[in-house]
N, C-alpha and C positions, 0 to 999 in steps of 0.2 A: 461584594466580590473584588478581590485584589489580584487574583491569579486565575486564569482560565487555562486548563490543560486539556487540549483537544486531540482526539484521534483524527486521522486524516481520511483514510479510505472509507467511503460510504458514511462519512460524517460531514465532510466539507464538499465532497463531490461523489458521484456515483461510479466508484471504481469497478464494480461488478459489470455494469453495462459497457462502459467505455473499453475496459481491457478485454473482455470477452469478444466484443465486436471487432476490435482492432486485431486481436489475435486470429480470429476466424478469417478476416480479410487476408491476412498474411498467409495463413495455412492453405486457404483456397487457391491463392495465387501460386503458391509453391507447388501444390498438387497439379495444377495446370501446367506449370513450367517444366516439371521433371516427370510428368505423366505417372505419378504414383497415387494410388487411392488415398483419399483424405483420411480414412480410418487408420491406415498404416502410418501416415505421417503423424497423426495425433498420438498414436501409441509410442512412436519414437520420441516425440516431444516429452511425453510423460516420463520416459526412462531417463532422458537427459536432465529434466527438471529434478527428478529424484536424486540423480547423481550430484547435482550442485545444491540441493536443498532449497530450491526456490523456483516458483513458476514465472517470475518476472525477469526472464533472461532472453530478450529478443535475439541476441546473437547465438542463442542455443541452436538456431537454424543451421549455423555453420558446423555444428557438431553432429547433425543427424546422419546416421549411416547411409540412408538413401541419397542424401545430398552428396556425400563424399564419393559414393559409388557412381552416381550419375556423371559427375564432373571429373572423376578419376584423380582427385587430389584432395588432400586435407589441409592445403595451404589456406589459412583463414582469410588473408587479404585477397587472394585470387577469388575465393568463394564469395567474399563480400561484394566484389565488383561484378561477379556473374549474377548475383542475386539482388542487384540494386533495385529492380522493380518490385521484387518480393518484399524486401525490407521496407521499401517505400509505401507499400500497401498498408502496412501497420501504421506508419506515421500519418498517412493521409486520413485514415479512419480515426485515429486518435485526435487529430486536429478537428475533426468533425464532431466527435462525441465527448471529449473531455471538457466538462463544463461544471462550474460551481452550482450547488443547489441554490434555490432562490434565497436572496438576502444575506448570503454568507459574507461577502465582501463588505457590504454596508454595515453589517452587525459588528464585524471585527474592527472596522474603522471607529465606530461609536464606542466600543469597549476601549480601544486604544486611546481615544480622546478623553476617556474617563479615567485614564491612568491605570487601566487593568493590564497586567503583564500577560502575554499570550505565549504559551509553550506548546509545541507540537509533540505528540508521542505516537509513534507508529512502528509497526513491524515490517513496513516496506523497507527496501534497501535504500542506502543513503542517496545515491544519485537519482533514483526513481522518484523518491519523495521530494528532494530538492527541485528536480525538474518540474514536477507538477505544481508546486507552490510558485515557482518562477513563471511558468507558462500561464498560470491563472492570475498572475499579478497580485499575489497576496504575501509573497515571501517577506517583504519589508515590514509587514505587520507583526511578525513573530520575533520574540526575544531569543528563543533557543529551539532547537529541534533534536529530540531524542529518537534515534533511528538505528536499525540493525546494521552492523558493520558488514560490508560485502567482502567475504574472504575468498570468493571465487570470481576474480575479474577475467571474463572470457572475451573481452573486447579484442578484435583481431589486431588492432594497432593501438595499444594503450596510450602511447605518446601523442596520438592525434585525437584521443577521446574528448568529447565535450566536457566542460566543467562549468559549474555555476558558482560565480564568485560570492563568497560570504566571509564574514569576520572569522578569524581562526578558531575562536571558542564558540561559534554559533552552533555547530553540530556536536552533539555528544553521542559517540558511537557505542552501541550496546552489543555485547556478545549474545550468542544464541541462548545462553543460560539465563539471560536477563529478560527473556521474552515474557509477554503478558500471560496470565495475570501476575503482576509483580508489585504488591503493596509497598515494599521497602523502597522501590524506585520512586514511587510517588512521594514518599516521605523525603527522599533525597532531593527531589525536584523542589519541593517546598522550602527545604533548608537552603538550597542553592539560590533560590529566588528571594530568600528572606521574607517569606510569607507563611503565616500560621496555617495549618491544615484547615481550620474552621473558616478561613477567609479564601479558600481555594475551591474551585468547581472543576469537576471532570465531566467531559461529554464524550460519548462514544456510542456506536451502534450495536455493540455486542454486550449482552447481559453477562455472559460468562467471562469474557476477557477484559472488558472495560469496567462495567458497573460493579462487578464483584470485588475488584481490588480497591476501588474507591470506597465502597461501603465498609470494607474490612478495617480501614483506618479512620473511619468517621468523616471522610470527605464528602461534600455534597455531590451526588451522582445524578447526572442527567442522561437519560436514554434517548438517543436520536432514533426514534422509531421509524421515521421516514427513510432511514438508511437501509431498512430491511425490505423495502418495496422495490423489487426488480423482477424482471421476467425470468421464469423458471428455465427458459431456453438458454438465457445467458449464463445462468448458474450451471447448467448441465455442461456447457462448453468448458467452463473452468474445472469442473469435476473430471472431465475427460483428459485434462493435461496436468492435473494436480501433482505437486511435488510430495504430497503427503504419502508416507509409507503406512503399512499396517499398524506399526507402533504408534505413529502419529494419530491415526484414527482412534486407537484404543485410549490414548491419553486424552483426546478430545471428549470421548464418551465418559471418561472418569471425571473430567471437569464439569460436564453437563450434570452428572449425578450429584457432585459435590455442591454445585451452586444452583441447584434446581429451584430453590426457594428465594433466590436473590430478587429484591425489588428495588427499583430506582427511587430516588427522592422525587424526581420529576420525570415525566415522559412528554416529549415535545414532538410536534409534527412539522415544525419549521425552525430553522436555526435561529431566526430572529426572536423566538420566544425566550431565548436566554436573557434578553433585555428586561423581561418581566419578572425575573426571579428576585 
């Protein structure tokens, strides 16, 4: 192995669990703060998420009709200050629940010491993915990060928004049209990193979106089966606020049918098993 291309969410850390619990903590605090039923709040979140095409928009809280109505203003900076404890509930729970899967950092370090290039490939938005890699202290182990471009910046004060310092060519921004599964992008990554496809390994938790595209171009495909093990309750929270439209659901069903027979080259239950390939 000369190049490892790795998915991030539910491959390096349990995104489903940390994000659902962090979001729930924020939504419950908001429900308590403005005295609106949680069910109504979640419904409004879903509408806003669909509007912006992404469920990872913490500042979507400032766009909710119930919030604007309760405080009598749509001034985002004012609302951010009013909802300091609500937004803080998300951050507090995230600090508690965002953790690497066992042996991830140690494995990445060993691969790096063996001169393996490491590239991240995710459908998470740029800042969110950078923040998590930075927070988990593994950002410096990556050579590049391929991530979806955020075309809807809804931060109340963009000039004061946090930023994660990286080399200018570290992040490669992808359009929505380049979303997974995208075999041609994997070919491009190999070419950019000057590594033959036969010397590259792709690891991800989704058979449909990760494994299928690696297999299509003959790249070694490793299924992170451990990433599919999470609480149904956590998943149900995400479903209740999903940005997916009916068309998105139909596309996903089509992908499931098209790649129903996809099989990985390896199935692992711990990230460190990569070292045994």
